[in-house]
Biotite code that builds the C-alpha atoms (Angstrom):
import biotite.structure as struc

atoms = struc.array([
    struc.Atom([114.328, 85.970, 124.386], chain_id="A", res_id=1, res_name="MET", atom_name="CA", element="C"),
    struc.Atom([112.688, 82.803, 125.908], chain_id="A", res_id=2, res_name="ASN", atom_name="CA", element="C"),
    struc.Atom([114.708, 79.766, 125.772], chain_id="A", res_id=3, res_name="MET", atom_name="CA", element="C"),
    struc.Atom([113.336, 76.877, 123.212], chain_id="A", res_id=4, res_name="ILE", atom_name="CA", element="C"),
    struc.Atom([114.068, 73.767, 124.653], chain_id="A", res_id=5, res_name="TYR", atom_name="CA", element="C"),
    struc.Atom([114.271, 70.589, 123.309], chain_id="A", res_id=6, res_name="LYS", atom_name="CA", element="C"),
    struc.Atom([112.054, 68.812, 125.790], chain_id="A", res_id=7, res_name="GLN", atom_name="CA", element="C"),
    struc.Atom([109.266, 69.081, 123.209], chain_id="A", res_id=8, res_name="THR", atom_name="CA", element="C"),
    struc.Atom([106.272, 67.465, 125.168], chain_id="A", res_id=9, res_name="PRO", atom_name="CA", element="C"),
    struc.Atom([107.025, 68.999, 128.050], chain_id="A", res_id=10, res_name="LEU", atom_name="CA", element="C"),
    struc.Atom([105.418, 72.252, 125.999], chain_id="A", res_id=11, res_name="TYR", atom_name="CA", element="C"),
    struc.Atom([102.244, 69.981, 125.557], chain_id="A", res_id=12, res_name="ARG", atom_name="CA", element="C"),
    struc.Atom([102.295, 69.308, 129.679], chain_id="A", res_id=13, res_name="PHE", atom_name="CA", element="C"),
    struc.Atom([102.735, 72.936, 130.287], chain_id="A", res_id=14, res_name="LEU", atom_name="CA", element="C"),
    struc.Atom([99.458, 73.747, 128.199], chain_id="A", res_id=15, res_name="MET", atom_name="CA", element="C"),
    struc.Atom([97.577, 71.105, 129.954], chain_id="A", res_id=16, res_name="PHE", atom_name="CA", element="C"),
    struc.Atom([99.171, 72.481, 134.022], chain_id="A", res_id=17, res_name="CYS", atom_name="CA", element="C"),
    struc.Atom([98.299, 76.205, 132.491], chain_id="A", res_id=18, res_name="ASN", atom_name="CA", element="C"),
    struc.Atom([94.802, 74.581, 131.969], chain_id="A", res_id=19, res_name="GLU", atom_name="CA", element="C"),
    struc.Atom([94.496, 74.198, 135.925], chain_id="A", res_id=20, res_name="THR", atom_name="CA", element="C"),
    struc.Atom([93.255, 76.656, 138.970], chain_id="A", res_id=21, res_name="ASN", atom_name="CA", element="C"),
    struc.Atom([96.198, 75.155, 140.739], chain_id="A", res_id=22, res_name="LEU", atom_name="CA", element="C"),
    struc.Atom([99.260, 76.579, 142.954], chain_id="A", res_id=23, res_name="GLU", atom_name="CA", element="C"),
    struc.Atom([102.160, 76.526, 140.454], chain_id="A", res_id=24, res_name="ARG", atom_name="CA", element="C"),
    struc.Atom([104.103, 74.439, 141.685], chain_id="A", res_id=25, res_name="THR", atom_name="CA", element="C"),
    struc.Atom([105.979, 71.778, 139.931], chain_id="A", res_id=26, res_name="ILE", atom_name="CA", element="C"),
    struc.Atom([109.015, 69.347, 140.620], chain_id="A", res_id=27, res_name="LEU", atom_name="CA", element="C"),
    struc.Atom([110.874, 67.524, 137.855], chain_id="A", res_id=28, res_name="ASP", atom_name="CA", element="C"),
    struc.Atom([112.440, 64.163, 138.793], chain_id="A", res_id=29, res_name="CYS", atom_name="CA", element="C"),
    struc.Atom([115.252, 63.858, 136.917], chain_id="A", res_id=30, res_name="GLY", atom_name="CA", element="C"),
    struc.Atom([116.363, 67.929, 136.584], chain_id="A", res_id=31, res_name="ALA", atom_name="CA", element="C"),
    struc.Atom([119.808, 67.958, 135.574], chain_id="A", res_id=32, res_name="GLY", atom_name="CA", element="C"),
    struc.Atom([121.474, 68.691, 132.475], chain_id="A", res_id=33, res_name="GLY", atom_name="CA", element="C"),
    struc.Atom([122.878, 71.904, 130.430], chain_id="A", res_id=34, res_name="GLU", atom_name="CA", element="C"),
    struc.Atom([119.219, 72.602, 129.374], chain_id="A", res_id=35, res_name="THR", atom_name="CA", element="C"),
    struc.Atom([117.375, 71.772, 132.476], chain_id="A", res_id=36, res_name="PRO", atom_name="CA", element="C"),
    struc.Atom([113.654, 72.292, 131.351], chain_id="A", res_id=37, res_name="PRO", atom_name="CA", element="C"),
    struc.Atom([112.475, 73.716, 134.478], chain_id="A", res_id=38, res_name="LEU", atom_name="CA", element="C"),
    struc.Atom([113.277, 76.549, 133.356], chain_id="A", res_id=39, res_name="GLY", atom_name="CA", element="C"),
    struc.Atom([111.046, 76.610, 131.147], chain_id="A", res_id=40, res_name="LEU", atom_name="CA", element="C"),
    struc.Atom([108.489, 76.544, 133.583], chain_id="A", res_id=41, res_name="PHE", atom_name="CA", element="C"),
    struc.Atom([110.241, 79.132, 135.518], chain_id="A", res_id=42, res_name="ALA", atom_name="CA", element="C"),
    struc.Atom([109.731, 81.611, 132.063], chain_id="A", res_id=43, res_name="GLU", atom_name="CA", element="C"),
    struc.Atom([105.816, 81.282, 132.997], chain_id="A", res_id=44, res_name="HIS", atom_name="CA", element="C"),
    struc.Atom([106.018, 82.237, 136.514], chain_id="A", res_id=45, res_name="GLY", atom_name="CA", element="C"),
    struc.Atom([105.634, 78.711, 138.523], chain_id="A", res_id=46, res_name="TYR", atom_name="CA", element="C"),
    struc.Atom([107.896, 78.031, 141.849], chain_id="A", res_id=47, res_name="THR", atom_name="CA", element="C"),
    struc.Atom([110.048, 74.956, 140.633], chain_id="A", res_id=48, res_name="THR", atom_name="CA", element="C"),
    struc.Atom([111.671, 71.811, 142.379], chain_id="A", res_id=49, res_name="TYR", atom_name="CA", element="C"),
    struc.Atom([114.399, 69.349, 140.955], chain_id="A", res_id=50, res_name="GLY", atom_name="CA", element="C"),
    struc.Atom([115.889, 65.933, 141.857], chain_id="A", res_id=51, res_name="ILE", atom_name="CA", element="C"),
    struc.Atom([118.997, 64.730, 140.640], chain_id="A", res_id=52, res_name="GLU", atom_name="CA", element="C"),
    struc.Atom([120.851, 61.334, 141.419], chain_id="A", res_id=53, res_name="CYS", atom_name="CA", element="C"),
    struc.Atom([124.622, 62.602, 140.111], chain_id="A", res_id=54, res_name="ASP", atom_name="CA", element="C"),
    struc.Atom([126.389, 65.637, 141.138], chain_id="A", res_id=55, res_name="PRO", atom_name="CA", element="C"),
    struc.Atom([128.108, 66.842, 138.400], chain_id="A", res_id=56, res_name="VAL", atom_name="CA", element="C"),
    struc.Atom([124.557, 67.828, 136.165], chain_id="A", res_id=57, res_name="GLN", atom_name="CA", element="C"),
    struc.Atom([123.351, 68.876, 139.360], chain_id="A", res_id=58, res_name="ILE", atom_name="CA", element="C"),
    struc.Atom([126.057, 71.644, 138.905], chain_id="A", res_id=59, res_name="GLU", atom_name="CA", element="C"),
    struc.Atom([125.445, 72.097, 135.302], chain_id="A", res_id=60, res_name="ILE", atom_name="CA", element="C"),
    struc.Atom([121.731, 72.879, 136.391], chain_id="A", res_id=61, res_name="ALA", atom_name="CA", element="C"),
    struc.Atom([122.289, 74.771, 138.354], chain_id="A", res_id=62, res_name="ASN", atom_name="CA", element="C"),
    struc.Atom([125.738, 76.851, 136.210], chain_id="A", res_id=63, res_name="THR", atom_name="CA", element="C"),
    struc.Atom([122.714, 77.740, 133.337], chain_id="A", res_id=64, res_name="TYR", atom_name="CA", element="C"),
    struc.Atom([120.012, 78.717, 136.148], chain_id="A", res_id=65, res_name="ALA", atom_name="CA", element="C"),
    struc.Atom([122.496, 81.486, 137.294], chain_id="A", res_id=66, res_name="ARG", atom_name="CA", element="C"),
    struc.Atom([123.167, 81.934, 134.201], chain_id="A", res_id=67, res_name="GLU", atom_name="CA", element="C"),
    struc.Atom([119.554, 82.540, 132.968], chain_id="A", res_id=68, res_name="LYS", atom_name="CA", element="C"),
    struc.Atom([118.754, 84.441, 135.815], chain_id="A", res_id=69, res_name="GLY", atom_name="CA", element="C"),
    struc.Atom([116.283, 81.674, 137.446], chain_id="A", res_id=70, res_name="TYR", atom_name="CA", element="C"),
    struc.Atom([115.798, 79.737, 140.864], chain_id="A", res_id=71, res_name="THR", atom_name="CA", element="C"),
    struc.Atom([115.364, 76.391, 140.235], chain_id="A", res_id=72, res_name="LEU", atom_name="CA", element="C"),
    struc.Atom([115.955, 74.455, 143.723], chain_id="A", res_id=73, res_name="ASN", atom_name="CA", element="C"),
    struc.Atom([118.100, 71.769, 142.056], chain_id="A", res_id=74, res_name="ILE", atom_name="CA", element="C"),
    struc.Atom([118.961, 69.542, 144.863], chain_id="A", res_id=75, res_name="ASN", atom_name="CA", element="C"),
    struc.Atom([120.708, 65.594, 144.660], chain_id="A", res_id=76, res_name="GLN", atom_name="CA", element="C"),
    struc.Atom([117.731, 63.684, 145.660], chain_id="A", res_id=77, res_name="GLY", atom_name="CA", element="C"),
    struc.Atom([116.353, 59.829, 144.432], chain_id="A", res_id=78, res_name="ASP", atom_name="CA", element="C"),
    struc.Atom([112.490, 59.500, 143.220], chain_id="A", res_id=79, res_name="MET", atom_name="CA", element="C"),
    struc.Atom([112.905, 56.004, 144.468], chain_id="A", res_id=80, res_name="ARG", atom_name="CA", element="C"),
    struc.Atom([112.385, 57.654, 147.786], chain_id="A", res_id=81, res_name="LYS", atom_name="CA", element="C"),
    struc.Atom([111.386, 61.322, 147.668], chain_id="A", res_id=82, res_name="LEU", atom_name="CA", element="C"),
    struc.Atom([112.056, 64.365, 150.427], chain_id="A", res_id=83, res_name="ASP", atom_name="CA", element="C"),
    struc.Atom([108.707, 65.531, 150.323], chain_id="A", res_id=84, res_name="PHE", atom_name="CA", element="C"),
    struc.Atom([104.956, 65.343, 152.054], chain_id="A", res_id=85, res_name="ALA", atom_name="CA", element="C"),
    struc.Atom([102.178, 63.659, 150.855], chain_id="A", res_id=86, res_name="ASP", atom_name="CA", element="C"),
    struc.Atom([100.964, 66.460, 148.540], chain_id="A", res_id=87, res_name="HIS", atom_name="CA", element="C"),
    struc.Atom([103.836, 68.683, 147.953], chain_id="A", res_id=88, res_name="SER", atom_name="CA", element="C"),
    struc.Atom([103.233, 69.719, 144.420], chain_id="A", res_id=89, res_name="PHE", atom_name="CA", element="C"),
    struc.Atom([100.525, 70.655, 141.784], chain_id="A", res_id=90, res_name="SER", atom_name="CA", element="C"),
    struc.Atom([102.682, 69.119, 139.228], chain_id="A", res_id=91, res_name="PHE", atom_name="CA", element="C"),
    struc.Atom([105.169, 66.967, 138.840], chain_id="A", res_id=92, res_name="VAL", atom_name="CA", element="C"),
    struc.Atom([106.895, 65.052, 135.827], chain_id="A", res_id=93, res_name="TYR", atom_name="CA", element="C"),
    struc.Atom([109.856, 62.707, 135.048], chain_id="A", res_id=94, res_name="SER", atom_name="CA", element="C"),
    struc.Atom([111.314, 63.124, 131.191], chain_id="A", res_id=95, res_name="TYR", atom_name="CA", element="C"),
    struc.Atom([113.540, 60.550, 129.917], chain_id="A", res_id=96, res_name="ASN", atom_name="CA", element="C"),
    struc.Atom([114.686, 59.493, 132.559], chain_id="A", res_id=97, res_name="SER", atom_name="CA", element="C"),
    struc.Atom([112.125, 57.300, 134.807], chain_id="A", res_id=98, res_name="ILE", atom_name="CA", element="C"),
    struc.Atom([113.504, 54.636, 132.608], chain_id="A", res_id=99, res_name="PHE", atom_name="CA", element="C"),
    struc.Atom([116.778, 54.603, 133.874], chain_id="A", res_id=100, res_name="HIS", atom_name="CA", element="C"),
    struc.Atom([116.600, 52.006, 135.882], chain_id="A", res_id=101, res_name="MET", atom_name="CA", element="C"),
    struc.Atom([115.245, 47.696, 136.778], chain_id="A", res_id=102, res_name="ARG", atom_name="CA", element="C"),
    struc.Atom([110.967, 47.902, 136.404], chain_id="A", res_id=103, res_name="LYS", atom_name="CA", element="C"),
    struc.Atom([110.532, 47.257, 139.455], chain_id="A", res_id=104, res_name="LYS", atom_name="CA", element="C"),
    struc.Atom([112.420, 50.171, 140.691], chain_id="A", res_id=105, res_name="GLU", atom_name="CA", element="C"),
    struc.Atom([110.155, 52.070, 138.052], chain_id="A", res_id=106, res_name="VAL", atom_name="CA", element="C"),
    struc.Atom([107.518, 51.359, 139.399], chain_id="A", res_id=107, res_name="ASN", atom_name="CA", element="C"),
    struc.Atom([108.437, 52.008, 143.004], chain_id="A", res_id=108, res_name="GLN", atom_name="CA", element="C"),
    struc.Atom([109.472, 55.879, 141.622], chain_id="A", res_id=109, res_name="SER", atom_name="CA", element="C"),
    struc.Atom([105.955, 56.023, 139.559], chain_id="A", res_id=110, res_name="ILE", atom_name="CA", element="C"),
    struc.Atom([104.212, 55.373, 143.024], chain_id="A", res_id=111, res_name="GLN", atom_name="CA", element="C"),
    struc.Atom([106.844, 58.126, 145.120], chain_id="A", res_id=112, res_name="GLU", atom_name="CA", element="C"),
    struc.Atom([105.599, 60.700, 142.079], chain_id="A", res_id=113, res_name="LEU", atom_name="CA", element="C"),
    struc.Atom([101.897, 59.836, 143.109], chain_id="A", res_id=114, res_name="LYS", atom_name="CA", element="C"),
    struc.Atom([102.104, 60.725, 146.739], chain_id="A", res_id=115, res_name="ARG", atom_name="CA", element="C"),
    struc.Atom([103.970, 64.229, 146.720], chain_id="A", res_id=116, res_name="VAL", atom_name="CA", element="C"),
    struc.Atom([101.199, 65.183, 143.500], chain_id="A", res_id=117, res_name="LEU", atom_name="CA", element="C"),
    struc.Atom([98.520, 67.071, 145.012], chain_id="A", res_id=118, res_name="LYS", atom_name="CA", element="C"),
    struc.Atom([94.796, 65.472, 145.086], chain_id="A", res_id=119, res_name="PRO", atom_name="CA", element="C"),
    struc.Atom([93.615, 67.161, 141.062], chain_id="A", res_id=120, res_name="GLY", atom_name="CA", element="C"),
    struc.Atom([97.270, 67.365, 140.970], chain_id="A", res_id=121, res_name="GLY", atom_name="CA", element="C"),
    struc.Atom([99.034, 66.713, 137.150], chain_id="A", res_id=122, res_name="LEU", atom_name="CA", element="C"),
    struc.Atom([101.853, 64.094, 136.186], chain_id="A", res_id=123, res_name="LEU", atom_name="CA", element="C"),
    struc.Atom([103.819, 63.616, 133.456], chain_id="A", res_id=124, res_name="PHE", atom_name="CA", element="C"),
    struc.Atom([105.759, 60.604, 132.649], chain_id="A", res_id=125, res_name="ALA", atom_name="CA", element="C"),
    struc.Atom([107.797, 59.282, 129.898], chain_id="A", res_id=126, res_name="ASN", atom_name="CA", element="C"),
    struc.Atom([108.869, 55.463, 129.432], chain_id="A", res_id=127, res_name="PHE", atom_name="CA", element="C"),
    struc.Atom([111.055, 53.998, 126.377], chain_id="A", res_id=128, res_name="LEU", atom_name="CA", element="C"),
    struc.Atom([108.892, 51.319, 124.345], chain_id="A", res_id=129, res_name="THR", atom_name="CA", element="C"),
    struc.Atom([110.317, 47.929, 122.318], chain_id="A", res_id=130, res_name="VAL", atom_name="CA", element="C"),
    struc.Atom([110.185, 50.109, 119.402], chain_id="A", res_id=131, res_name="ASN", atom_name="CA", element="C"),
    struc.Atom([113.486, 51.254, 120.279], chain_id="A", res_id=132, res_name="ASP", atom_name="CA", element="C"),
    struc.Atom([116.748, 50.956, 118.145], chain_id="A", res_id=133, res_name="PHE", atom_name="CA", element="C"),
    struc.Atom([117.933, 49.444, 121.590], chain_id="A", res_id=134, res_name="ARG", atom_name="CA", element="C"),
    struc.Atom([115.845, 47.202, 122.946], chain_id="A", res_id=135, res_name="CYS", atom_name="CA", element="C"),
    struc.Atom([117.471, 44.036, 122.836], chain_id="A", res_id=136, res_name="GLY", atom_name="CA", element="C"),
    struc.Atom([121.147, 44.990, 122.911], chain_id="A", res_id=137, res_name="ASP", atom_name="CA", element="C"),
    struc.Atom([123.064, 44.994, 125.867], chain_id="A", res_id=138, res_name="GLY", atom_name="CA", element="C"),
    struc.Atom([123.064, 42.986, 128.784], chain_id="A", res_id=139, res_name="GLY", atom_name="CA", element="C"),
    struc.Atom([119.279, 41.181, 128.816], chain_id="A", res_id=140, res_name="ASP", atom_name="CA", element="C"),
    struc.Atom([118.166, 41.673, 132.604], chain_id="A", res_id=141, res_name="LEU", atom_name="CA", element="C"),
    struc.Atom([114.862, 39.719, 132.082], chain_id="A", res_id=142, res_name="GLY", atom_name="CA", element="C"),
    struc.Atom([111.672, 41.480, 130.642], chain_id="A", res_id=143, res_name="GLU", atom_name="CA", element="C"),
    struc.Atom([112.951, 43.710, 128.362], chain_id="A", res_id=144, res_name="ASN", atom_name="CA", element="C"),
    struc.Atom([115.384, 45.484, 130.466], chain_id="A", res_id=145, res_name="GLN", atom_name="CA", element="C"),
    struc.Atom([118.672, 45.756, 130.097], chain_id="A", res_id=146, res_name="TYR", atom_name="CA", element="C"),
    struc.Atom([122.709, 47.327, 130.964], chain_id="A", res_id=147, res_name="GLU", atom_name="CA", element="C"),
    struc.Atom([123.576, 49.103, 127.865], chain_id="A", res_id=148, res_name="GLN", atom_name="CA", element="C"),
    struc.Atom([126.245, 51.905, 127.967], chain_id="A", res_id=149, res_name="PHE", atom_name="CA", element="C"),
    struc.Atom([125.934, 55.861, 127.600], chain_id="A", res_id=150, res_name="ASP", atom_name="CA", element="C"),
    struc.Atom([129.181, 57.610, 127.395], chain_id="A", res_id=151, res_name="ASP", atom_name="CA", element="C"),
    struc.Atom([131.096, 54.470, 127.727], chain_id="A", res_id=152, res_name="ASP", atom_name="CA", element="C"),
    struc.Atom([129.030, 54.454, 131.253], chain_id="A", res_id=153, res_name="LEU", atom_name="CA", element="C"),
    struc.Atom([126.802, 51.454, 131.967], chain_id="A", res_id=154, res_name="PRO", atom_name="CA", element="C"),
    struc.Atom([123.210, 52.542, 132.370], chain_id="A", res_id=155, res_name="VAL", atom_name="CA", element="C"),
    struc.Atom([120.568, 50.476, 132.855], chain_id="A", res_id=156, res_name="ILE", atom_name="CA", element="C"),
    struc.Atom([117.695, 50.419, 129.986], chain_id="A", res_id=157, res_name="HIS", atom_name="CA", element="C"),
    struc.Atom([114.030, 49.491, 130.546], chain_id="A", res_id=158, res_name="SER", atom_name="CA", element="C"),
    struc.Atom([111.783, 49.280, 127.566], chain_id="A", res_id=159, res_name="TYR", atom_name="CA", element="C"),
    struc.Atom([107.851, 49.004, 127.456], chain_id="A", res_id=160, res_name="TYR", atom_name="CA", element="C"),
    struc.Atom([104.775, 47.632, 125.329], chain_id="A", res_id=161, res_name="SER", atom_name="CA", element="C"),
    struc.Atom([102.829, 51.154, 124.425], chain_id="A", res_id=162, res_name="SER", atom_name="CA", element="C"),
    struc.Atom([100.319, 49.321, 127.378], chain_id="A", res_id=163, res_name="ASP", atom_name="CA", element="C"),
    struc.Atom([103.111, 48.157, 129.730], chain_id="A", res_id=164, res_name="GLU", atom_name="CA", element="C"),
    struc.Atom([103.055, 51.045, 132.274], chain_id="A", res_id=165, res_name="PRO", atom_name="CA", element="C"),
    struc.Atom([98.733, 51.361, 132.430], chain_id="A", res_id=166, res_name="ASP", atom_name="CA", element="C"),
    struc.Atom([98.752, 49.970, 135.321], chain_id="A", res_id=167, res_name="VAL", atom_name="CA", element="C"),
    struc.Atom([100.972, 52.649, 137.143], chain_id="A", res_id=168, res_name="MET", atom_name="CA", element="C"),
    struc.Atom([98.246, 54.591, 136.598], chain_id="A", res_id=169, res_name="PHE", atom_name="CA", element="C"),
    struc.Atom([94.591, 52.450, 136.985], chain_id="A", res_id=170, res_name="SER", atom_name="CA", element="C"),
    struc.Atom([94.167, 55.000, 140.125], chain_id="A", res_id=171, res_name="ASP", atom_name="CA", element="C"),
    struc.Atom([94.369, 57.884, 137.794], chain_id="A", res_id=172, res_name="MET", atom_name="CA", element="C"),
    struc.Atom([92.928, 60.143, 134.954], chain_id="A", res_id=173, res_name="GLU", atom_name="CA", element="C"),
    struc.Atom([94.258, 60.052, 131.485], chain_id="A", res_id=174, res_name="LEU", atom_name="CA", element="C"),
    struc.Atom([94.815, 62.966, 129.723], chain_id="A", res_id=175, res_name="LEU", atom_name="CA", element="C"),
    struc.Atom([96.791, 62.380, 127.043], chain_id="A", res_id=176, res_name="TYR", atom_name="CA", element="C"),
    struc.Atom([98.784, 59.473, 125.852], chain_id="A", res_id=177, res_name="LYS", atom_name="CA", element="C"),
    struc.Atom([101.170, 59.190, 122.590], chain_id="A", res_id=178, res_name="GLU", atom_name="CA", element="C"),
    struc.Atom([102.556, 56.329, 121.759], chain_id="A", res_id=179, res_name="ASP", atom_name="CA", element="C"),
    struc.Atom([106.005, 58.480, 120.043], chain_id="A", res_id=180, res_name="ARG", atom_name="CA", element="C"),
    struc.Atom([108.169, 56.854, 117.424], chain_id="A", res_id=181, res_name="VAL", atom_name="CA", element="C"),
    struc.Atom([111.475, 58.794, 116.162], chain_id="A", res_id=182, res_name="LEU", atom_name="CA", element="C"),
    struc.Atom([113.438, 58.360, 113.217], chain_id="A", res_id=183, res_name="GLU", atom_name="CA", element="C"),
    struc.Atom([116.182, 61.126, 113.466], chain_id="A", res_id=184, res_name="ARG", atom_name="CA", element="C"),
    struc.Atom([119.851, 61.124, 112.260], chain_id="A", res_id=185, res_name="ILE", atom_name="CA", element="C"),
    struc.Atom([122.820, 60.710, 115.322], chain_id="A", res_id=186, res_name="TYR", atom_name="CA", element="C"),
    struc.Atom([126.328, 60.730, 114.599], chain_id="A", res_id=187, res_name="GLU", atom_name="CA", element="C"),
    struc.Atom([125.966, 60.234, 110.660], chain_id="A", res_id=188, res_name="GLY", atom_name="CA", element="C"),
    struc.Atom([123.326, 57.653, 111.073], chain_id="A", res_id=189, res_name="THR", atom_name="CA", element="C"),
    struc.Atom([119.441, 57.365, 111.029], chain_id="A", res_id=190, res_name="GLN", atom_name="CA", element="C"),
    struc.Atom([118.220, 55.965, 114.355], chain_id="A", res_id=191, res_name="ILE", atom_name="CA", element="C"),
    struc.Atom([114.323, 54.966, 115.276], chain_id="A", res_id=192, res_name="ARG", atom_name="CA", element="C"),
    struc.Atom([113.354, 56.424, 118.826], chain_id="A", res_id=193, res_name="GLN", atom_name="CA", element="C"),
    struc.Atom([110.216, 55.014, 120.755], chain_id="A", res_id=194, res_name="GLY", atom_name="CA", element="C"),
    struc.Atom([108.508, 56.616, 123.786], chain_id="A", res_id=195, res_name="PHE", atom_name="CA", element="C"),
    struc.Atom([105.214, 56.376, 125.479], chain_id="A", res_id=196, res_name="VAL", atom_name="CA", element="C"),
    struc.Atom([104.108, 59.790, 127.292], chain_id="A", res_id=197, res_name="ASP", atom_name="CA", element="C"),
    struc.Atom([101.518, 59.874, 129.765], chain_id="A", res_id=198, res_name="TYR", atom_name="CA", element="C"),
    struc.Atom([99.663, 63.163, 131.129], chain_id="A", res_id=199, res_name="ILE", atom_name="CA", element="C"),
    struc.Atom([97.735, 61.775, 134.250], chain_id="A", res_id=200, res_name="MET", atom_name="CA", element="C"),
    struc.Atom([95.011, 63.676, 136.785], chain_id="A", res_id=201, res_name="LYS", atom_name="CA", element="C"),
    struc.Atom([95.264, 62.560, 140.253], chain_id="A", res_id=202, res_name="LYS", atom_name="CA", element="C"),
])
C-alpha cells in the first residue's frame, strides 16, 4: 500500500510533472524529515535527489527511505549554492523550506533552482504570506522578516504578500498559483496559516 504524504500541494505538482514528456528526474531542496515527499515521486517512477542542510534530518529521511526500500539520494547541501550543473533536472521543488531565510537569500535560492532546471522543466515553490498567524512575532529583521522559534531553536521566517514573489519568476511561464489560508487546530489551539504556491515552467 502506497504512503499518503502530508505535503498535499505536491500531489498537484506531481500531476503537472506527469503530464510532460520530460525525463523523470527531480530535485527536492529541503528534503529532510520523517516522511520525505521524495518518496511520493519515487513511488511514481522518478529518479530522485534531495539536499538538506541539517544532518539529523538527512538521517531521519534516509532511515525512512531504507525502511521503504527507496533510493532517494538525499545529501547535505545548500539551496543558495546548489552543487549541480546547469540544466540537471526536469523538475525541482522546495516545499515549506525556502522561506526559512532572509528574502535576499530566498531570491538567491530561487535563481539556483531555476539554474539547475532543464528548459521546459517545472518548478514548485511555496512561500509564507502575511496572512499567517505568526507574521509580526519575534525579532523584527525588517520587510516582514522575523527571527522566531521552532522547537526552542531560533529560525528565520520571511513573509510575503500574495504577489510579492511574482518578480522572481518573471522569466518563467506561470502554470498554477494559489494563495491559501488554512485554519487548523495545532496543540489544542486554532491557528491560521498563510501560503502562496507556484508551479512554473522554464
